[in-house]
C-alpha positions in Angstrom: 147.4 83.8 -40.1 149.5 80.7 -39.5 152.3 82.9 -38.1 150.1 84.3 -35.3 150.1 81.1 -33.2 153.8 80.7 -33.7 154.5 84.3 -32.6 152.2 83.8 -29.6 154.0 80.6 -28.6 157.4 82.5 -29.0 156.3 85.3 -26.7 155.0 82.8 -24.1 158.3 80.9 -24.3 160.3 84.0 -23.9 158.3 84.9 -20.8 158.8 81.5 -19.2 162.5 81.6 -20.1 162.9 85.0 -18.3 160.9 83.7 -15.3 163.2 80.6 -15.0 166.3 82.8 -15.4 165.0 85.0 -12.6 164.4 82.0 -10.4 167.9 80.7 -10.8 169.5 84.1 -10.1 167.2 84.7 -7.1 165.5 87.6 -8.8 162.0 86.0 -9.1 160.0 84.9 -6.1 157.0 82.7 -7.1 155.3 83.6 -3.8 155.6 87.3 -4.4 152.1 88.3 -5.4 151.1 91.9 -5.9 148.8 92.6 -2.8 147.0 95.8 -3.4 144.9 95.1 -0.2 147.9 95.7 2.1 147.7 98.7 4.4 144.0 99.1 3.7 140.9 98.3 5.6 139.6 94.8 5.1 136.7 94.2 2.7 133.1 93.8 3.8 131.8 90.3 4.1 129.5 88.0 6.1 130.2 84.3 6.1 128.3 81.4 7.7 130.0 78.9 10.0 131.0 75.3 9.4 128.6 72.6 10.6 129.0 72.2 14.3 131.7 74.9 14.6 129.9 78.1 15.4 128.1 80.9 13.6 130.9 82.1 11.3 131.8 85.8 11.3 131.7 89.0 9.4 134.0 92.0 8.6 132.4 94.1 11.4 133.3 91.4 14.0 136.9 91.3 12.7 137.2 95.1 12.7 136.0 95.2 16.3 138.9 93.0 17.6 141.1 94.8 20.2 144.1 92.6 19.4 145.7 91.5 16.1 144.3 88.4 14.4 145.6 86.2 11.7 143.1 85.3 9.0 143.9 82.1 7.2 142.2 80.9 3.9 142.4 77.1 3.8 140.8 74.1 2.2 140.6 70.4 3.2 141.8 69.4 -0.3 144.9 71.6 -0.1 148.2 69.7 0.7 150.1 72.8 1.9 147.1 73.5 4.2 147.4 70.1 5.7 151.2 70.6 6.1 150.7 74.0 7.9 148.2 72.8 10.5 150.8 71.9 13.2 152.4 75.3 12.8 149.0 77.0 12.9 148.2 75.2 16.1 151.4 76.4 17.7 151.0 80.0 16.4 147.4 80.0 17.5 148.6 79.7 21.1 150.4 83.1 20.6 147.9 84.9 18.4 144.3 84.2 17.5 143.8 82.7 14.1 140.5 82.9 12.3 139.9 80.6 9.3 137.9 80.8 6.1 137.3 77.6 4.2 137.9 78.3 0.5 136.2 76.4 -2.4 135.5 73.6 0.0 132.4 71.6 1.0 131.4 72.8 4.5 131.2 69.2 5.8 134.7 68.4 4.4 136.1 71.6 5.9 134.5 70.9 9.3 136.0 67.3 9.3 139.4 68.8 8.3 139.5 71.3 11.1 138.2 68.9 13.7 140.5 66.0 12.8 143.7 66.9 14.7 142.4 69.9 16.7 141.4 73.1 15.1 143.9 76.0 15.3 141.1 78.5 14.6 139.4 80.6 17.3 136.6 81.2 14.7 136.0 79.6 11.4 133.7 80.4 8.5 132.9 79.1 5.0 133.2 81.1 1.8 130.6 79.2 -0.1 130.3 81.6 -3.0 134.1 82.4 -3.1 133.2 86.1 -3.3 135.0 86.9 0.0 138.2 85.3 -1.4 138.0 87.4 -4.5 137.5 90.6 -2.5 140.5 89.7 -0.4 142.6 89.1 -3.5 143.2 85.4 -2.7 145.0 83.6 -5.5 145.1 80.2 -3.9 145.4 78.5 -0.6 146.8 78.7 1.9 146.9 82.4 2.2 147.2 84.3 5.5 146.6 87.9 6.5 147.6 89.8 9.6 144.7 92.0 10.7 145.4 94.8 13.1 142.8 96.3 15.5 140.3 98.4 13.6 140.6 96.1 10.5 143.8 97.3 8.8 145.6 94.6 6.8 149.3 94.7 7.8 150.7 91.5 6.2 149.8 89.0 3.5 151.4 85.6 3.0 150.7 83.5 0.0 152.3 80.2 1.1 152.2 77.7 3.9 152.6 79.6 7.2 155.5 78.2 9.2 156.9 79.0 12.6 159.9 80.6 10.9 157.7 82.8 8.7 155.8 83.8 11.9 159.1 84.7 13.7 160.6 86.5 10.7 157.7 88.4 9.2 154.8 88.6 11.7 156.4 88.9 15.1 158.3 92.1 14.2 155.1 93.7 13.1 153.4 92.7 16.3 156.3 94.0 18.4 156.2 97.4 16.5 152.6 97.8 17.8 153.6 97.6 21.5 
């Protein structure tokens, strides 16, 4: 019985050693998350708005869009979310961004989005965190490119930057034209 914890620690240590080895050789990307939701229709949800910022939105409204939309899960307590806001404001001038506050108090999320100017065309609160689970969100920020009709074409699991937008999202948008 005393060997069991030692064996478990050894297996965990081996896993971490392999992960670190992969990171140093470039074979492991910590942002690469299995995203089974890609190339599928978005999950059904209905979310309320943030205080003073509209009525929220649902999956039917998102599916009905005639143009692509970025959907960004964010939180006021998330440091990468704060860091990505200037890029989101810039990207939001090129492509509508809808936001979902994740694991956040609605009043904190409302203050956060209003503080420096909201990049979001629409914003909602996932108060139960069930929408995030249905989307496969593992943390914030996470962003999805939603095509007309509601198909998910891209999923990013890190801070969205202008470079990521140019490199990964714009080519997908140009392929639609």
